[in-house]
C-alpha positions, 0 to 999 in steps of 0.5 A: 550171373556166372558169366559176369563173374568170369568176366570180372575175374578175367579183368582182374587177372589181366590188370594184375598181369599188366602191373607185374609186367610194368614192375618187371620192366621198371626193375629191368631198367633199374638193373640196366642203368649205369651207376650214378657218380659217386656222391660228394658231400660239400658244405660250401658253394665254390663252383656252380654250373649253369645249364642253358637247356636245349640249343643248336639243332634242338630248339626246345619249345616254340613260343608262337614263332616269336622265340624259341626255348633255346634262346630264352634259356641262354639269355637267362643263363648268361644274365644269371652268370654275370650277376653271380660273377659280379656279386660273388667273385669268389664263386666259380661259375661254369656254363654248359653252353654260352652260344647256340650250340648242340649238346648231348644231354649226358654232357650237361651233368657230366661237366658238373661232375667232372668239375666237382661243382657244388650246385647245378641249375638247368634252365628251361621253358615250359609248354602246354597245348592249353594256352591258358597254362602259365607260371614258373616251376622249379623241379628237383629229382624225385617221383612225379606226383601228378600226370602234369609233372610226368608230362613235363619230364617226358618232354624235357627227356625227349631231347635225347632223340636228337642223338642218333645213338641214344638207344645204344648209348650205355650212359642212358641204360636203354632208357625209352623216352616214351615209356612212363616206367622209364621216368618213374624209375629215376625216383629210385636211383638218386635222392641223395641231395633231396633236402638241399635241392628242395631248399634251393628250389624253394628259394628260386620260386620264392624270389622269382615270383616277387620280381617277375610278373610270371606267377609261381606254380610252386616246387615239384618233383619229377624224373629228369635225365639231366638231373639223374647223374649229378653228384650235387644238389641240382634243380631244373627251372621251368621259367614260364610257359612259352605257349602262354601269351602273357608269360611269353612277353616276359620270357622274350624280353631282356627285362623279363629275363633279367628279373628271372635271373635276379631271382635265381641269383638271390636264391643261390646267394641265400643258399650259399650264405646259409651253408657258410653260417652253418659252418661258422656255427659248427666251427668249420 
């Protein structure tokens, strides 16, 4: 009996030490992270950055060797940009890429910050070993509430390993894409635009699910590097699962991409109109 109690006590102590170590590692990473860009409060949408995820040497996830993520994201991004330019000519639309080229991850939010964008939309495709997993998800910055959300963030954040100097790059503050603590810590860094980002993300899922055969899995939170240092409302759209045969049919077709782009466009339009209405009510 005494030996069994001793084993339980040692197990309890070991668990406590592990939790303490995880906390210290997370705190250390928080201290090492470079400060986020200065938050710029905007009551209008004049400039928007569309980020086509992956590209160049980074193909993203593989759609059964039929299509790669980088091609889907670029297709949706260009279609979205055209819709915005044609329907909202006063809106300035910028792209992180318009061709199949490689980008360092930090360059994506950096463009939005430098151009003082009012919205940042990063477009991606999902993947899962379980081929039955299907549907779209739109994320905003925050603490993941499930292991599934964490795995999505880990996969997207792992793109920094394509950069040979990512371990020494001070822009990433020593971030380790294999460390769960590294992903968790981002929820403590940037929550300034949570309400606005949630509103935009909700609109995207609502509109795209009405137009596209790809079902919605809802709005979620997780720690994404590409959203981390943006100084404006930002979302990351997982348009569907390339590993699911049904989703893949829509994702690789022009018509399917157009429907997704139209859904995102309508969400941006509604978000922009809501701000303008609020400004008119407030006499701004």
